[in-house]
N, C-alpha and C positions, 0 to 999 in steps of 0.2 A: 489539575491537568495531568494527563498520562503521557504526553509527548509521543504520540503514535504517528508512524509513517506507514500509510496503507497504500497498496498497489492493486489495481484491478487490471488484469491482463486479458485482452481480447484479441481476436484475429487481426484487427485493424491497427493495434497499437496498445498503449497502456495509459492509465490515468493514475495520478498520485494525489493523495490527500495528506497534508502535513498539518498536525495539530499545533496551533499557536495559542497564545493567551486570549486572542479574539475569536477563536473557533477554528474550523478547518479551512485551509486554503487548497483549492484543487487546480490541477492543470493536466492536460493531455499531451502525450508524446508519441512519436513513431517508435516502434520497437526495433530500433537499429542502434549501432554504436553511436551515431550522431545524436539520436534521441536520448540515449542514456547520458551523454555529455550535457545535453540541454536540461535533463532531469536533475543532474547533480548541481548545475548552476542554479536551478530553482530551489531545490530542497535543502542543500547544505546550509545556506544562510538562515533559513527559517528554523531548521533543527538546532543549529548552534545557538541561536538567539534564545531558545527556551532554557538553555543551561542545564538540562537534565539528560540522562541516558535516553536513547531512542528505542521504542518498541516497533519492530518491523513486522508487518503482516501482509500476506498476499492472498488473492483469489485469482486463479487462472481459469478463464472460461474458454480456453482453446487447448489443443493438444500440446502445443509447444510454447514454453515460457519465453522463448526468444532471447534477445540480447540483454534485456533487463534481468531476467532470471540468471543468465550466465554471469553477469556482473555481480549479482548478489552472492552467488556461490563462490566466485573467484575471490571476492573480498571477505570470505568467511562470515557473511551476514546471513547464512542460511535462515531465512525468515520463518516465522510461524505461518502456516498455511491452512486455510479452510478448504474443505472439499466443495466442489461446485454444488452438490446436493444440499449440504448444510447451509451454505451461503444463500442459495435461492429460497430455501425454507425459511431462514431468518428474515430475509427481505419481505417475503410474502406475509409472514406472521406479524411483522411490525409495520406493514404498509410503507416500506421504504423502497426507493428506486434501486433496482438491481444494476443499474448503469452508473452508479455513483461510488467513487472510492471512499467517500465519507461513510457510506453504508458498510463498506468493507471494514473500516475502522471500528464502527459500532458493533458489528457482528463479531469481530475478533475479540474485542474487549468483553463482550457478553459470553462468548463460547469457549475461549481459549485462555489458559494461564500463561499468556505471553510474558517474557522476561525482557527487561531493558537491555539495550545494546549501547556500548559506549563508542 
């Protein structure tokens, strides 16, 4: 297990996938301050339960990363990011859903040398 936290940011909000021992757990949030708080309530217990450093990776399919990207940068969690083009190419090549944050996690692990965050 690599303990990945993957975010797929789109115009309507963002989806998160947290890797657990049982596989990825996904959830969708509004890209607002309130949505980020809901995301933290969802992700923190799952990430802490793994007991390993977290690898954060994002794909932004909109021009503005919104509140979740602002939060990541404010918390010095400047995540690894895939370009839209690289992500969509990966999803198509591997016949994965481009609408899934789990696909973001898989693409990041395959294409980037992402490092763990504590």
